[in-house]
SEGU-703496 format. One record per residue (C-alpha): residue in three letters; x, y, z. Coordinates in steps of 0.1 Angstrom, whole numbers, plus 2048, in hexadecimal, padded with zeros to 3 digits. Layout:
// residues N
ALAXYZ;...
This chain:
// residues 364
UNKF80EB09F8;UNKF68E9E9E2;UNKF64E7A9D8;UNKF77E679BF;UNKF62E629A0;UNKF60E78980;UNKF3DE8298A;UNKF4CE8E9AB;UNKF6DE9C9A3;UNKF6EEA997F;UNKF54EC3983;UNKF65ED19A2;UNKF86ED4991;UNKF75EE6972;UNKF60EFD987;UNKF7EF0799E;UNKF93F10980;UNKF79F26972;UNKF74F35994;UNKF99F3D998;UNKF96F50977;UNKF77F64983;UNKF81F6A9A9;UNKFA6F649AB;UNKF9FF4A9C6;UNKFB1F299C0;UNKFA2F079CC;UNKFB3EE69CD;UNKF9DEC69CE;UNKFA6EA59DE;UNKF90E879DB;UNKF8AE679F0;UNKF79E469E4;UNKF55E439E5;UNKF55E2BA03;UNKF6BE45A16;UNKF55E62A0B;UNKF37E53A1B;UNKF46E48A3C;UNKF64E60A43;UNKF5FE78A61;UNKF55E99A54;UNKF64EACA71;UNKF87E9DA69;UNKF83EAAA47;UNKF76ECCA51;UNKF98ED0A65;UNKFABECBA44;UNKF95ED9A27;UNKF83EFBA22;UNKF6AEEAA0B;UNKF5AEC9A0F;UNKF42EB69FA;UNKF2AEA4A12;UNKF0AE8DA12;UNKEEBE9BA22;UNKEE7E81A3D;UNKF08E8DA4D;UNKEF8EAFA57;UNKEECEA3A7A;UNKF10E97A82;UNKF1FEB6A73;UNKF09ECEA87;UNKF0FEBBAA8;UNKF36EBDAA1;UNKF34EE2A96;UNKF4CEDCA79;UNKF3AEECA5C;UNKF32F10A57;UNKF0DF19A50;UNKF08F27A2C;UNKEEAF3BA34;UNKEFFF5AA39;UNKEEFF7DA3B;UNKEEAF90A1A;UNKEE7F72A03;UNKEC2F69A0A;UNKEB7F6F9E5;UNKED3F579D9;UNKEC8F3C9F2;UNKEA3F419E8;UNKEAEF3A9C4;UNKEBFF1A9CE;UNKEA1F0E9E2;UNKE8AF139C5;UNKEA1F019AF;UNKEA3EE19C6;UNKEA0EC19B4;UNKE88EAF9CB;UNKE93EB39EF;UNKEB8EB99E6;UNKEBAEDC9F5;UNKEA7ED7A16;UNKEB9EB6A1D;UNKED7ECCA26;UNKEC2EE2A3E;UNKEC4ED9A63;UNKEBEEE8A83;UNKEB3F08A71;UNKED1F0EA5B;UNKEDEF05A3A;UNKEFEEF0A3B;UNKF04EE9A16;UNKEF7EEF9F2;UNKEEDED39DB;UNKF05ED09BF;UNKEFDEAC9B7;UNKEDAE9E9B7;UNKED5E799B6;UNKEBDE5E9C1;UNKEB8E389BA;UNKEADE37997;UNKEACE1A97C;UNKEC9E14964;UNKEC9DFE946;UNKED9DF3926;UNKEC0E0190B;UNKED1DEB8F0;UNKECBDCB903;UNKEABDCE916;UNKE8ADE2918;UNKE88DF293A;UNKE6FDE1951;UNKE4FDF3958;UNKE4BDE697C;UNKE5ADD0996;UNKE4CDB0987;UNKE5FDBA968;UNKE7FDBE97D;UNKE7CD9B98B;UNKE76D8C969;UNKE98D9A95E;UNKEA7D8E97D;UNKE9CD6B977;UNKEADD6E956;UNKECED79965;UNKECED9D959;UNKECADB1977;UNKEE5DC098F;UNKEDDDCF9B0;UNKEF6DE19C5;UNKEF5DD49E9;UNKF17DE09F6;UNKF12DF4A17;UNKEFFE0EA16;UNKEEDE069F6;UNKED7DE6A03;UNKECADFFA1F;UNKEC3E18A01;UNKEADDFF9F0;UNKE9CDF6A10;UNKE94E1BA16;UNKE88E1E9F0;UNKE71E009F2;UNKE62E09A14;UNKE5AE2CA0A;UNKE4BE1F9EA;UNKE33E099FE;UNKE28E29A0D;UNKE3AE23A2E;UNKE5BE38A2D;UNKE73E30A48;UNKE75E46A66;UNKE8BE64A67;UNKE86E6BA8D;UNKE8BE58AAE;UNKE77E39AB0;UNKE74E19A9A;UNKE82E1BA76;UNKE64E0AA68;UNKE45DF4A71;UNKE51DD2A74;UNKE37DC3A5C;UNKE3FDDDA41;UNKE64DD8A47;UNKE60DB1A43;UNKE4EDB8A21;UNKE6CDCCA16;UNKE85DB3A20;UNKE70D98A0E;UNKE72DAD9EF;UNKE97DB09EF;UNKE9BD8C9F8;UNKE89D839DA;UNKE9DD969C3;UNKEBFD909D3;UNKEB9D699CF;UNKEB8D6F9AB;UNKED7D829A6;UNKEFDD7C9A8;UNKF08D7C9CE;UNKF25D939C2;UNKF0ADAF9C2;UNKF0FDB09E7;UNKF33DBF9E1;UNKF27DD79C7;UNKF1EDFD9C9;UNKF0CE109AD;UNKF2DE1799C;UNKF36DF399A;UNKF14DEA98E;UNKF15E04973;UNKF36DF8968;UNKF2ADD6965;UNKF0FDE194F;UNKF24DF7938;UNKF3DDDB92E;UNKF3DDCE90B;UNKF38DAC918;UNKF1DDB7933;UNKF08D99940;UNKEF2DB1954;UNKEDDDCB944;UNKEC7DDA95F;UNKECDDEC981;UNKEA9DF198E;UNKEB3E059AE;UNKED5E169B0;UNKEE2E3A9B2;UNKEE3E4898E;UNKF05E52980;UNKF01E69963;UNKF24E60957;UNKF17E4094A;UNKEFDE52935;UNKF17E65923;UNKF25E58902;UNKF49E4D903;UNKF4CE4A92A;UNKF4AE25927;UNKF48E0C90A;UNKF22E0D90C;UNKF0BE2891A;UNKEF1E21933;UNKECDE2D933;UNKEBCE3B952;UNKE97E4095B;UNKE81E4197B;UNKE80E24992;UNKE68E07988;UNKE51E0C9A5;UNKE2FE1F9A6;UNKE32E439A3;UNKE57E429A5;UNKE52E499C8;UNKE6AE459E6;UNKE8CE439D8;UNKEA8E4A9F0;UNKEB5E6C9EA;UNKEDBE6E9E5;UNKEF1E899D5;UNKF0AEA19E5;UNKF0DEC49F3;UNKF29EDD9F4;UNKF32EE7A19;UNKF4BEFEA28;UNKF60EF5A45;UNKF59F07A66;UNKF7FF07A6D;UNKF88F17A4B;UNKFA0F36A4B;UNKF8FF3FA2A;UNKF6AF3BA34;UNKF5EF59A1F;UNKF6FF4EA00;UNKF64F2AA03;UNKF40F36A07;UNKF43F4B9E9;UNKF4DF2D9D4;UNKF30F189E3;UNKF17F309D9;UNKF24F339B5;UNKF29F0E9AF;UNKF05F079BB;UNKEF6F219A4;UNKEE1F1A984;UNKEF8F2896B;UNKF17F14977;UNKF04EF497E;UNKEF1EF495D;UNKF12F0094A;UNKF36EF6955;UNKF2DEDE971;UNKF16ECA95C;UNKF2EECA93D;UNKF4BEBF952;UNKF3BE9E95B;UNKF28EA9979;UNKF04E9F983;UNKEF5EC098D;UNKEDFEC69AC;UNKECFEE699C;UNKEADEE298B;UNKEB8EFA96E;UNKED0EDE964;UNKEB6EC2966;UNKEA0ED494F;UNKEBAEE0936;UNKEB7ED3913;UNKEDDED290C;UNKEE4EC192E;UNKECAEA6925;UNKED4EA2902;UNKEF8E9A90E;UNKEECE80925;UNKED0E6C913;UNKEB6E80927;UNKEC6E72949;UNKEB6E9095C;UNKE92E9394B;UNKE8EE6D94E;UNKE97E6A973;UNKE87E8A97F;UNKE69E7B98D;UNKE7CE659A3;UNKE91E809B0;UNKE72E959B8;UNKE62E799CB;UNKE81E6E9DE;UNKE84E65A04;UNKE9AE78A19;UNKEAEE64A30;UNKEB3E69A56;UNKECCE82A5F;UNKED2E82A83;UNKEF5E7FA93;UNKEF4E59A96;UNKEE6E52A73;UNKF06E4CA60;UNKF13E32A77;UNKEF0E21A76;UNKEF1E22A50;UNKF10E0DA4D;UNKF07DF5A68;UNKEE2DF0A5D;UNKEEDDECA37;UNKF05DD1A42;UNKEEBDBFA59;UNKED1DC0A3E;UNKEEADB0A24;UNKEF6D96A3D;UNKED2D8DA44;UNKECAD8AA1F;UNKEE8D76A16;UNKEE2D5FA34;UNKEBDD5AA2D;UNKEB2D66A4F;UNKE8DD6EA57;UNKE80D91A4D;UNKE74D95A71;UNKE97D90A7F;UNKEA7DA7A67;UNKE8DDC3A6C;UNKE8EDBFA93;UNKEB5DC5A90;UNKEB1DE3A79;UNKE96DF3A91;UNKEACDECAB0;UNKECBDFCA9F;UNKEB5E1AA94;UNKEAAE20AB8;UNKECDE1DAC5;UNKEDCE37AAA;UNKECBE52ABF;
């Protein structure tokens, strides 16, 4: 099971076709919408599928539910060491939890900046972002969980990343600064942004009649950097914040069900599809957004995508890893909705942050 977007589905189909020719093992992929992918219970999927593409914040939940098989199997230490060395930022360790490795990164992503190079010059800082927002040219995806992703990114960039362990999510004064910054920009953009995810925002920018030309914070989708995918290509670069620091890490990993009757065969495919040659070759050429550093540095992979990988690499390397405890996923959804409601309703930053801190404490 994977997620329903060319970036998430097409490379899985292409690689499993090649794997069947190489190994004789046939794999069939199903897909879910992005919203389902982010919220559907992993345990339920694990009872239906041998292989599952997951987000790293699920790992605390899946460990508690014993629904995935650890991939750190004996005899393959050298392969895992190679994958760890090839991690883009914290992608590989983000799937390590309770001393075991629960997935391998096959897709690396973080909030980056996307823009229409034929319409604007990319802003160099947040003041430039606000200037373009005042001119009506900014789109900022705020549909849950993306409002909270921007909160995480801005907090970490201020030098105060949100907590990942039990306690308060963020110092109230710092949290209020983050809410103030989000309130300032969301007051300048179309309220429809609160119903948009990064795919919808990218679609809006790629239209022939696009009214918006900048997404300052949003998960990068390499598909939109590929000529011919949409009427206009998008350019991608590091976030417009000092040092490109603190962007909320995303991406996906390949995991194996603990209930699988074909566990060994599934693990073999997981190691293979996460490897450098596959990631920088067939996976990337089939529309994937690789999670292996070999692909991110590859000249041909970059040439085909307007240097998507080179231009956003600093952001990925300095990304913030979200909390991963068992109650986090429910918190992420509820907190995103609370933050968005507070922004739309013009509530005080103190009230919003107090609720976020309470919800985070309760998630444990």
